[in-house]
RODO-2510 file (C-alpha; in nm, 4 decimals, decimal comma):
residues 359
     n   res          X          Y          Z
     1     x     8,4359    -0,5695     2,6993
     2     x     8,1359    -0,3377     2,7236
     3     x     8,0344    -0,4243     2,3701
     4     x     8,0877    -0,7914     2,4388
     5     x     7,8981    -0,7645     2,7669
     6     x     7,6271    -0,5698     2,5968
     7     x     7,6072    -0,8396     2,3337
     8     x     7,5863    -1,1056     2,5992
     9     x     7,3244    -0,9033     2,7857
    10     x     7,1253    -0,8658     2,4664
    11     x     7,1430    -1,2387     2,4085
    12     x     7,0317    -1,3110     2,7634
    13     x     6,7493    -1,0533     2,7666
    14     x     6,4079    -1,2246     2,7314
    15     x     6,2743    -1,1947     2,3794
    16     x     5,9112    -1,1069     2,3168
    17     x     5,6859    -1,4056     2,2607
    18     x     5,5873    -1,3654     1,8994
    19     x     5,4499    -1,7121     1,8605
    20     x     5,1041    -1,6136     1,9918
    21     x     5,0526    -1,2835     1,8078
    22     x     5,0127    -1,4022     1,4494
    23     x     4,6994    -1,6090     1,5306
    24     x     4,5501    -1,3129     1,7204
    25     x     4,6236    -1,0760     1,4353
    26     x     4,4704    -1,3235     1,1916
    27     x     4,1579    -1,3430     1,4091
    28     x     4,1263    -0,9631     1,4189
    29     x     4,1716    -0,9381     1,0429
    30     x     3,9165    -1,2134     0,9827
    31     x     3,6650    -1,0456     1,2136
    32     x     3,7067    -0,7097     1,0445
    33     x     3,6765    -0,8573     0,6977
    34     x     3,3689    -1,0564     0,7945
    35     x     3,2061    -0,7474     0,9448
    36     x     3,2867    -0,5468     0,6327
    37     x     3,1461    -0,8205     0,4112
    38     x     2,8237    -0,8309     0,6123
    39     x     2,7896    -0,4530     0,5924
    40     x     2,8445    -0,4621     0,2169
    41     x     2,5909    -0,7420     0,1775
    42     x     2,3308    -0,5176     0,3396
    43     x     2,4372    -0,1742     0,2182
    44     x     2,5177    -0,2444    -0,1466
    45     x     2,1749    -0,3875    -0,2403
    46     x     1,9999    -0,1049    -0,0542
    47     x     2,2074     0,1596    -0,2300
    48     x     2,1553    -0,0130    -0,5636
    49     x     1,7792    -0,0218    -0,5125
    50     x     1,7706     0,3447    -0,4137
    51     x     1,9705     0,4423    -0,7213
    52     x     1,7402     0,2346    -0,9416
    53     x     1,4306     0,3981    -0,7956
    54     x     1,5807     0,7436    -0,8390
    55     x     1,6493     0,6648    -1,2043
    56     x     1,2936     0,5330    -1,2369
    57     x     1,1694     0,8767    -1,1275
    58     x     1,3519     1,0494    -1,4134
    59     x     1,2002     1,1470    -1,7457
    60     x     0,8785     1,3138    -1,8527
    61     x     0,5319     1,1580    -1,8360
    62     x     0,3502     1,1192    -2,1656
    63     x     0,1012     1,3815    -2,2739
    64     x    -0,2524     1,2954    -2,1766
    65     x    -0,1652     1,0883    -1,8701
    66     x    -0,4141     1,2662    -1,6494
    67     x    -0,7385     1,1734    -1,4776
    68     x    -0,9862     0,9510    -1,6597
    69     x    -1,2527     1,0698    -1,4125
    70     x    -1,2450     0,7330    -1,2380
    71     x    -1,0670     0,8372    -0,9189
    72     x    -1,1756     0,7591    -0,5632
    73     x    -1,1307     0,8735    -0,2053
    74     x    -1,1550     0,6948     0,1274
    75     x    -1,3922     0,8748     0,3671
    76     x    -1,4008     0,8451     0,7446
    77     x    -1,6781     0,7036     0,9620
    78     x    -1,8183     1,0455     1,0489
    79     x    -2,0205     1,0460     0,7259
    80     x    -2,2421     0,7560     0,8390
    81     x    -2,2519     0,7805     1,2187
    82     x    -2,4373     1,1107     1,2518
    83     x    -2,1535     1,3602     1,2890
    84     x    -2,1822     1,4980     0,9352
    85     x    -2,4783     1,7119     0,8284
    86     x    -2,6414     1,8368     0,5082
    87     x    -2,4026     2,1312     0,4867
    88     x    -2,1076     1,8921     0,4923
    89     x    -2,2452     1,6955     0,1981
    90     x    -2,3046     2,0191     0,0080
    91     x    -1,9429     2,1216     0,0667
    92     x    -1,8187     1,7757    -0,0313
    93     x    -2,0154     1,7837    -0,3559
    94     x    -1,8766     2,1281    -0,4361
    95     x    -1,5199     2,0092    -0,3767
    96     x    -1,5709     1,7019    -0,5946
    97     x    -1,6702     1,9159    -0,8933
    98     x    -1,3067     2,0102    -0,9559
    99     x    -1,1732     1,6544    -0,9288
   100     x    -1,1853     1,3303    -1,1238
   101     x    -1,3404     1,1432    -0,8309
   102     x    -1,6235     0,9042    -0,9102
   103     x    -1,6216     0,6687    -0,6085
   104     x    -1,6469     0,7357    -0,2368
   105     x    -1,5281     0,4552    -0,0079
   106     x    -1,7033     0,5500     0,3149
   107     x    -1,6025     0,3607     0,6283
   108     x    -1,9096     0,1637     0,7329
   109     x    -1,7654    -0,1093     0,9550
   110     x    -1,5536    -0,2577     1,0831
   111     x    -1,6614    -0,6162     1,0423
   112     x    -1,6579    -0,8308     1,3525
   113     x    -1,3918    -1,1013     1,3643
   114     x    -1,6618    -1,3600     1,2891
   115     x    -1,7587    -1,1750     0,9698
   116     x    -2,0811    -1,0222     1,0960
   117     x    -2,1629    -0,6512     1,0704
   118     x    -2,3741    -0,4713     1,3320
   119     x    -2,6309    -0,2414     1,1713
   120     x    -2,5504     0,0048     1,4478
   121     x    -2,2155     0,0680     1,2758
   122     x    -2,3744     0,2732     0,9974
   123     x    -2,6929     0,4370     1,1319
   124     x    -2,6897     0,7309     0,8861
   125     x    -2,5773     0,5445     0,5755
   126     x    -2,9112     0,5726     0,3967
   127     x    -2,9146     0,9490     0,4554
   128     x    -2,5593     0,9893     0,3262
   129     x    -2,6178     0,7807     0,0126
   130     x    -2,9319     0,9750    -0,0786
   131     x    -2,7693     1,3090     0,0008
   132     x    -2,4691     1,2367    -0,2224
   133     x    -2,6844     1,1100    -0,5093
   134     x    -2,8856     1,4318    -0,4894
   135     x    -2,5976     1,6772    -0,4471
   136     x    -2,3502     1,5013    -0,6780
   137     x    -2,5262     1,2913    -0,9435
   138     x    -2,2980     1,0283    -1,0923
   139     x    -2,0910     0,9827    -0,7773
   140     x    -2,1004     0,6281    -0,6420
   141     x    -2,1028     0,5546    -0,2697
   142     x    -1,9382     0,2298    -0,1641
   143     x    -1,9324     0,0746     0,1822
   144     x    -1,5738     0,0455     0,3038
   145     x    -1,5544    -0,2673     0,5200
   146     x    -1,2441    -0,4015     0,6857
   147     x    -1,0998    -0,5968     0,9720
   148     x    -0,7693    -0,7200     1,1090
   149     x    -0,6841    -1,0701     0,9947
   150     x    -0,5387    -1,3276     1,2325
   151     x    -0,2410    -1,3871     1,0042
   152     x     0,0287    -1,2446     1,2299
   153     x    -0,1390    -1,2535     1,5716
   154     x    -0,3902    -1,4801     1,7470
   155     x    -0,6651    -1,2174     1,7341
   156     x    -0,8571    -1,1252     1,4214
   157     x    -1,0688    -1,2600     1,1392
   158     x    -0,9887    -1,6107     1,0164
   159     x    -1,0684    -1,6488     0,6487
   160     x    -0,9796    -2,0181     0,6581
   161     x    -1,3080    -2,0790     0,8423
   162     x    -1,5989    -2,1362     0,6000
   163     x    -1,8470    -1,9969     0,8509
   164     x    -1,6513    -1,6702     0,8693
   165     x    -1,6481    -1,6314     0,4913
   166     x    -2,0204    -1,7074     0,4802
   167     x    -2,0820    -1,4378     0,7404
   168     x    -1,8856    -1,1818     0,5347
   169     x    -2,1005    -1,2662     0,2321
   170     x    -2,4162    -1,2253     0,4419
   171     x    -2,2886    -0,8912     0,5735
   172     x    -2,2349    -0,7791     0,2150
   173     x    -2,5951    -0,8597     0,1239
   174     x    -2,7045    -0,6781     0,4368
   175     x    -2,5202    -0,3549     0,3672
   176     x    -2,6004    -0,3469    -0,0048
   177     x    -2,9669    -0,3557     0,0943
   178     x    -2,9068    -0,0140     0,2519
   179     x    -2,8566     0,1321    -0,0955
   180     x    -2,4798     0,1404    -0,1416
   181     x    -2,3503     0,1332    -0,4988
   182     x    -2,0839    -0,1171    -0,4053
   183     x    -1,8693    -0,2615    -0,1307
   184     x    -1,4979    -0,1986    -0,0805
   185     x    -1,2978    -0,4452     0,1293
   186     x    -0,9748    -0,3765     0,3162
   187     x    -0,8614    -0,6859     0,5063
   188     x    -0,5111    -0,6669     0,6529
   189     x    -0,2515    -0,8064     0,6848
   190     x    -0,3433    -1,0274     0,3923
   191     x    -0,0592    -1,2545     0,2875
   192     x     0,0204    -1,3389    -0,0720
   193     x    -0,1247    -1,6579    -0,2217
   194     x    -0,4157    -1,6758     0,0228
   195     x    -0,6581    -1,9159    -0,1474
   196     x    -0,9234    -1,8544     0,1181
   197     x    -0,9318    -1,4878     0,0169
   198     x    -0,9774    -1,5832    -0,3486
   199     x    -1,2623    -1,8147    -0,2493
   200     x    -1,4235    -1,5291    -0,0574
   201     x    -1,3949    -1,2958    -0,3568
   202     x    -1,5626    -1,5537    -0,5816
   203     x    -1,8563    -1,5717    -0,3414
   204     x    -1,8752    -1,1950    -0,3013
   205     x    -1,8814    -1,1356    -0,6739
   206     x    -2,1912    -1,3525    -0,7092
   207     x    -2,3642    -1,1233    -0,4613
   208     x    -2,2486    -0,7926    -0,6093
   209     x    -2,3264    -0,8957    -0,9666
   210     x    -2,6759    -1,0025    -0,8682
   211     x    -2,7209    -0,6614    -0,7051
   212     x    -2,5526    -0,4757    -0,9949
   213     x    -2,3096    -0,3330    -0,7420
   214     x    -1,9351    -0,2771    -0,7496
   215     x    -1,6913    -0,5171    -0,5833
   216     x    -1,3787    -0,3262    -0,4875
   217     x    -1,0758    -0,4093    -0,2752
   218     x    -0,7719    -0,2380    -0,1273
   219     x    -0,4625    -0,4275    -0,2411
   220     x    -0,1184    -0,4706    -0,0905
   221     x     0,1853    -0,3598    -0,2885
   222     x     0,3506    -0,5936    -0,5383
   223     x     0,6916    -0,7568    -0,4906
   224     x     0,9495    -0,5025    -0,6152
   225     x     1,1599    -0,8069    -0,7035
   226     x     1,0166    -1,1589    -0,7420
   227     x     0,9749    -1,3433    -0,4135
   228     x     1,0475    -1,0410    -0,1957
   229     x     0,7420    -1,1036     0,0221
   230     x     0,8880    -1,4405     0,1243
   231     x     1,2238    -1,2855     0,2108
   232     x     1,0655    -1,0037     0,4113
   233     x     0,8340    -1,2442     0,5885
   234     x     1,1345    -1,4460     0,7034
   235     x     1,3330    -1,1401     0,8125
   236     x     1,0575    -0,9228     0,9605
   237     x     0,7702    -1,1619     1,0216
   238     x     0,5465    -0,9479     0,8000
   239     x     0,5339    -1,0439     0,4291
   240     x     0,4068    -0,6998     0,3325
   241     x     0,3960    -0,7510    -0,0434
   242     x     0,1964    -0,9724    -0,2789
   243     x     0,3438    -1,1650    -0,5675
   244     x     0,2527    -1,0146    -0,9034
   245     x     0,0787    -1,3399    -0,9937
   246     x    -0,1442    -1,3247    -0,6850
   247     x    -0,2223    -0,9586    -0,7520
   248     x    -0,3429    -1,0583    -1,0981
   249     x    -0,5568    -1,3387    -0,9546
   250     x    -0,7249    -1,0894    -0,7237
   251     x    -0,7660    -0,8264    -0,9959
   252     x    -0,9491    -1,0724    -1,2206
   253     x    -1,2109    -1,1321    -0,9504
   254     x    -1,3120    -0,7721    -0,8750
   255     x    -1,4467    -0,4629    -1,0489
   256     x    -1,1970    -0,2277    -0,8858
   257     x    -0,8583    -0,2772    -0,7253
   258     x    -0,6931     0,0091    -0,5370
   259     x    -0,3241    -0,0320    -0,4567
   260     x    -0,2205     0,1010    -0,1159
   261     x     0,0905     0,2620    -0,2639
   262     x     0,1995     0,4373     0,0546
   263     x     0,3784     0,3302     0,3744
   264     x     0,6669     0,2295     0,1486
   265     x     0,9680     0,2936     0,3779
   266     x     1,1171     0,5226     0,1125
   267     x     1,3318     0,8087     0,2529
   268     x     1,3154     1,0576    -0,0358
   269     x     1,0505     1,2017    -0,2652
   270     x     1,2493     1,0853    -0,5662
   271     x     1,2795     0,7249    -0,4490
   272     x     0,9159     0,7203    -0,3376
   273     x     0,8031     0,8514    -0,6750
   274     x     1,0226     0,5972    -0,8514
   275     x     0,8744     0,3235    -0,6350
   276     x     0,5186     0,4316    -0,7202
   277     x     0,6119     0,4343    -1,0891
   278     x     0,7372     0,0770    -1,0543
   279     x     0,4260    -0,0336    -0,8642
   280     x     0,2025     0,1257    -1,1266
   281     x     0,3766    -0,0639    -1,4053
   282     x     0,3688    -0,3943    -1,2166
   283     x    -0,0033    -0,3561    -1,1461
   284     x    -0,0873    -0,2546    -1,5029
   285     x     0,0883    -0,5614    -1,6397
   286     x    -0,1512    -0,8045    -1,4676
   287     x    -0,4764    -0,6110    -1,4231
   288     x    -0,7328    -0,6999    -1,6923
   289     x    -0,8880    -0,4206    -1,8969
   290     x    -1,2242    -0,5054    -1,7437
   291     x    -1,1036    -0,4059    -1,3955
   292     x    -1,0532    -0,0487    -1,2801
   293     x    -0,7000    -0,0042    -1,1439
   294     x    -0,6425     0,2775    -0,8948
   295     x    -0,3133     0,3810    -0,7359
   296     x    -0,3222     0,5184    -0,3813
   297     x    -0,2213     0,8743    -0,2934
   298     x    -0,1084     0,9641     0,0623
   299     x    -0,3528     1,2313     0,1812
   300     x    -0,2260     1,1954     0,5392
   301     x     0,0741     1,3112     0,7364
   302     x     0,2654     1,0908     0,9785
   303     x     0,6268     1,0263     1,0639
   304     x     0,6964     0,6694     1,1703
   305     x     0,8793     0,3634     1,0487
   306     x     0,7514     0,2867     0,7024
   307     x     0,6182     0,6335     0,6273
   308     x     0,8150     0,9571     0,6133
   309     x     0,5941     1,2560     0,5571
   310     x     0,8646     1,4540     0,3768
   311     x     0,9108     1,1717     0,1241
   312     x     0,5636     1,0327     0,0636
   313     x     0,3994     1,3382    -0,0878
   314     x     0,1014     1,3639    -0,3190
   315     x     0,3061     1,5397    -0,5854
   316     x     0,5691     1,2622    -0,5892
   317     x     0,2994     0,9941    -0,5998
   318     x     0,1140     1,1616    -0,8872
   319     x     0,4319     1,2009    -1,0892
   320     x     0,5203     0,8367    -1,0211
   321     x     0,1743     0,7232    -1,1301
   322     x     0,2006     0,9208    -1,4537
   323     x     0,5469     0,7823    -1,5269
   324     x     0,4364     0,4231    -1,4697
   325     x     0,1243     0,4756    -1,6785
   326     x     0,3276     0,6374    -1,9579
   327     x     0,5747     0,3499    -1,9755
   328     x     0,3261     0,0658    -1,9563
   329     x    -0,0203     0,1541    -2,0901
   330     x    -0,0550     0,5279    -2,1456
   331     x    -0,3956     0,5019    -2,3147
   332     x    -0,5611     0,2767    -2,0583
   333     x    -0,9117     0,4059    -1,9887
   334     x    -1,0033     0,2142    -1,6721
   335     x    -0,7433     0,3739    -1,4498
   336     x    -0,7333     0,6282    -1,1693
   337     x    -0,5957     0,7283    -0,8326
   338     x    -0,7435     0,6885    -0,4845
   339     x    -0,6815     0,9415    -0,2072
   340     x    -0,6330     0,8209     0,1506
   341     x    -0,7953     0,9763     0,3551
   342     x    -1,0396     1,2722     0,3668
   343     x    -1,0141     1,3643     0,7362
   344     x    -0,6328     1,3923     0,7271
   345     x    -0,6028     1,5750     0,3940
   346     x    -0,4655     1,9280     0,3676
   347     x    -0,5240     2,1966     0,1074
   348     x    -0,1726     2,1289    -0,0183
   349     x    -0,2688     1,7655    -0,0835
   350     x    -0,5753     1,8668    -0,2831
   351     x    -0,3784     2,1268    -0,4776
   352     x    -0,1045     1,8770    -0,5664
   353     x    -0,3692     1,6299    -0,6837
   354     x    -0,5558     1,8842    -0,8940
   355     x    -0,2489     2,0460    -1,0478
   356     x    -0,0596     1,7233    -1,1107
   357     x    -0,3399     1,4875    -1,2114
   358     x    -0,6628     1,6721    -1,2910
   359     x    -0,5246     1,9802    -1,4707
***
């Protein structure tokens, strides 16, 4: 009877409602799988790119891939606003003797948003140019001019305006009359495929050629994979890179092009060096022999998004430059590196440059 009663009790006891659980379990499984898929979509390409860059940093640079004595350095505004004196120029000239530096990009602006340039921005430029030519014959002094472009915010220079471009050309004539050996432009953020920029360069080259002066520009990095600037512009609102085709269009219009191969977001020296090697190769492929190509070296020390000081070192950059040069055009004569920037450089930076590149 107890067994029978127990059986009856078991039959009468409410059974768990299993009808609702399968859909819930399916939803949980679907959510987890979707989350995993999304993580893999992000993580796998990043890991693959990091591995590829690390591999790109492997190997030995070719013999002879050292300075061609066509290097450059960006100099701060103190050299033309009265803060620097004769003794500073003497020390600078002495330091340059053990380098391959030929060009000094001395900050002489910035340009106003309308393209004009106040003469008050460079009151001691004539003194500095003469002092360098006397203390370091053969060194060229170029006016570094820049401004923020209104490409990602409402404030800044608008190259789409003809009157602004005309003002930049007039400012170039104005500052070359001071005695500079050339003019070096750094306009940022400059988006890929900007036809107004190409139009400006065409106009500027007419001026610099007539004055027998150098036309030089600071260039954005090249797409590590085709079309990456479009993808990054959609995701981050800042299409940091240029297409390789646009880089070549710019390079054909200038005498010098210096790649800003820093602020790369790379977390390790090895991946940064591999990235610089890749950038060097990409730039070499589309830069004509008639144009000097320079790769940037990070002579500054910051820790922020986009630039990790422990990763972006001069030694890693130099090795990357040599690897890219070795693999693409080891005998190219019109090639160098450009150090950014003098007022933030340390002795360790200079030593890494001299030992790795100058020898």
